[in-house]
C-alpha positions as CSV (number, residue, x, y, z in Angstrom):
1,M,102.5,112.1,104.9
2,N,99.3,110.2,104.9
3,M,98.8,106.6,103.6
4,S,97.3,107.7,100.3
5,T,100.3,109.9,99.6
6,K,102.7,107.0,100.3
7,K,100.7,104.8,97.9
8,T,100.9,107.5,95.2
9,D,104.7,107.9,95.7
10,R,105.2,104.1,95.5
11,S,103.0,103.9,92.4
12,E,105.0,106.7,90.7
13,K,108.3,104.9,91.5
14,L,107.0,101.6,90.2
15,A,105.5,103.0,86.9
16,P,108.8,102.8,84.9
17,Y,109.4,99.2,86.2
18,I,105.8,98.2,85.4
19,D,106.0,99.6,81.9
20,E,109.3,97.7,81.3
21,A,107.9,94.5,82.7
22,I,104.9,94.7,80.5
23,E,107.0,95.3,77.4
24,T,109.5,92.5,78.3
25,Q,106.7,90.0,78.9
26,G,105.1,91.0,75.6
27,K,108.4,90.3,73.8
28,L,108.7,86.9,75.6
29,F,105.1,86.0,74.5
30,D,105.9,87.1,70.9
31,F,109.1,85.1,70.9
32,V,107.3,81.9,72.1
33,A,104.4,82.4,69.6
34,L,106.8,82.8,66.7
35,T,109.3,80.1,67.8
36,Y,106.6,77.5,68.8
37,P,103.6,78.2,66.6
38,E,101.9,75.0,67.8
39,A,102.1,76.2,71.4
40,D,98.9,77.0,73.3
41,M,99.6,80.6,74.1
42,E,96.8,81.0,76.6
43,D,98.2,78.0,78.5
44,F,101.7,79.4,78.3
45,I,100.7,82.9,79.5
46,N,98.7,81.5,82.4
47,A,101.5,79.2,83.4
48,Y,104.0,82.0,83.2
49,M,101.8,84.4,85.3
50,R,101.6,81.7,88.0
51,S,105.4,80.9,87.8
52,N,108.1,81.3,90.4
53,T,110.2,83.2,87.9
54,R,107.6,85.9,87.6
55,S,106.9,86.2,91.3
56,L,110.7,86.3,92.0
57,C,111.1,89.2,89.5
58,L,108.2,91.1,91.1
59,R,109.8,90.6,94.6
60,L,113.2,91.8,93.4
61,H,111.8,95.0,91.9
62,A,109.3,95.8,94.6
């Protein structure tokens, strides 16, 4: 098995996780936007994307 095949296999295995993560993040962002309409969503999303919580979730599912 060459390196490109290994990358493809890994990508296929991660696809369901990535789809779920995107959907869950979207729900989180919607919740924050509806619950805190005065919130700066761009700032919130940028802070979340840099957060330890997000990076921990990515490491656990990698």
